[in-house]
C-alpha positions, 0 to 999 in steps of 0.5 A: 770559053772560060779558060785559066792558065797554070804557072807554066802557061798551059790553059785549062777549062774552069767549068766542066762540060761548059759546051752544054751550059748557057752563060750570061754575063755582065749587063746581059745577065742583069737585063735578063734577070730584070726582064724575068722579074718585070714579067711576073710583076706585070701579071699582078699589076692588073689585080691591084686595088678594089677594082683589080681584075681576077685571074683564073688559074687551072691546076694540072689535075683540073682544079680551077682557082679564081682570085685577085690575091697576089700570094695565091696567084703566084703560089698557083703559078708554075714558075720555072725562072729562078728570078721569078721564083724570088718574087714568088717568095717575096709575095709569100714573105709578105703574106706570112709576116703581114697577111695583106699587101701581097700584090702591092709588094710585087708591083713595087718590086717590078717598078724598081726593076724597071727603073734600074734597067734605065739606070744600068743602060745609062752606065751607072754601076748596079752597086751604086743603084742598090745603095741609092735604093737602100737610102731612098727606102730608109727615107720613105719608111721614116716619112711614113712614120711622120705621116702616120696616125694612131688608130683607136682600136675597137669593135665599133670602128674596125669595119672601115679598115677591114673593108679596105682589104676585102675586095670580094666580101664585106664582113658584117659582124666585126666582133670576130676580130676579137676572137682568141682563135677562130676557124672557118667552115665552108659549105657550098649553097646559099648566098654570100650574105648567108655567111654568119659568125657563130660564137662557138664551134661548127661541126659537119656532122649530125646526130647518130640517130634521127630520133635523137633530140635536135637541140640540147640546152646547157649541154654537158659534153663527153668527148671520147676517143674510145669506141662504143663496142666490146673490147677486142683481144689483141691475141688470135682467138676463136669462139665456138657457138653450137647452141642457142643458149651460148649465142644468147649468152654472148649477145647478153654479154655484149649488151651488158658491155654497151649498158655499162658504157652508156650508164657510165656516161649517164652517171657522170652527168653527160647529156651529149656524147661526141665520139671519134669512132663509130658505134654499131646499130645496137649501141646507137639504139641503146643510146637513143632509148637511154635519152643520151644524144650522140655524134659519131665519126668526129675528126681529131681536129674538130675534137680538139677544137670542141675540147678547147671551146667547151673547156672539156678533156678528151677521154681515151677510156671509159674508166677515166670519165669523170664529171670534171672532164665534161665540156660545157656549152649553152646550146648544141643544135642540129641545123639542116640546109636546103632541100638536100637535108645536109645537116651540121652541128652548132656548139654555141655559148661555150665555156671559152666564149672567145672561140668563134667560127665563121661559117661561109656560104656561097653559090660555088666553091670558087666564091667560097674560097675567095671569100675565105682568103678575103676574111683571112686578110681582114683578120690579119689586118686586125691582128696587125692593128693590135700589134701596132695601131699606127695607120697610113691612108690608102688609095696610093696617097702614102706612096705619092707622099713618099715619092714627093719626099724622096724626090726632094731628098735626092737633090741633097745627095751629091753622088751618083746615088741621087739618080737611083733615089730619084728612080725610087721616087718614080717607082713609088708612083707606079702603085697609084698609077696602077690603081688609077689604070685598074679603076678605068681612069687616065693614069698619068693625068690622074696621078699628076693632078693628085700629086699637085694637089698634095703639094699645093694643099700640103695634104698627105691624104690625097689619093686615087678615087677608085670608088668614085666617091667624089673626093680624093681625100682618103680620110673622108673615104675611110680608106687606110691600112696599117703602117707596119704593112706598108713599111714591110712592103718597101723593105722587102721590095728593096731587098729583093731588087738589091739582090737581083741587081747584084747578080752579074753572071748566070750559068744554066743548063742548055735546053737540050 
């Protein structure tokens, strides 16, 4: 019971309703926190690397997700424990900042927690462990700088780097990484190999009339947010029609409105109209007869993308339509898919040629979603290369090299921290061990042989041969990743583990 005493020696209770709370203190609290973190890490450990296993996650409403992306797995899991939530946020931070390495950072954090548990059981104070981890992380990051190499970034040599982070799908056309902005469009059906890069915008719509032309070259596009219909008064009104002549006059007036609208589009030189709203059959028929193709019910986001890509302006009123506000595209075509005759509109060779769309095809929704995540990771890696073109080699080679360096540095520290620094080196070995395990190799034997090869040959690029290529040299296999991504993993994992180690008192509500 948590009691305190006042100046007269009378006891009083500190925690209100403490009989309804569960409290863990000291080593018990730290062990419970470490166990929670390790439980999350074990879930992701089998998903690490190119041969990692997938996880199937079912949401409460029945949606199924199959993925081996760490950030997605943790995001879809319904995690209740507060320490486990820290690791979920750790993975999310890595995803937001770098976009890749979300599984590795959680596996590393779990290994650090496992090593710290052994140190705590030996009686080492958690603060000394945290300080030792901080020192070791600085040594590891500095060593990564030394063994990194500059990568000459270009269209022709980007594919090996992009390939390493795409376990599901290999991007065939790597020009997409040069895009100023890109969007993805997904449609179930076809093969994964049917995925294509479109130099322009793809819209899941079709021409409003089946007899309109399906292909328009050198299109001048009017992008409208006003409907093709007569104006509607905002006040309440009533029209009495009691003769045929009055009805014909009204119909003629309506037709005249449509005529003026269509003629306005023709006068400014538009050859295609893209409208946010719908229009009735009469307007549609008139547009077809006036040889002015139109697309209706296009969403606001698609309109903005089309406007950016074609260099056009979104026009809210017909009176404001001018030739300068038209967008320009080299080719607009309608394409049908499969036997269902699903149609989509391709807007290609736009004025802003750096706008692209990646059109993903696949046998089912889950394959398409996983492909989308893989392409997202690849684009993030390419972006990171533009920010900093330093790379380190993959396959666990960077972790093994850092482990050797950190272990050697541990002997130079006289205090208790050297135990923590040596534990950090052991934790770094867990990443290549997980890679070997997931690839069906003997983990301890494989790690020992690769580590001895690195030390004997002084070759920092020896890693785990996950792809059975016949060589441990990651340079020959072209397996590498960005330096800033690897450094971020070590920094983030160390910070979270330090935070968990400093918690020595957990007060939580009881189960009932």
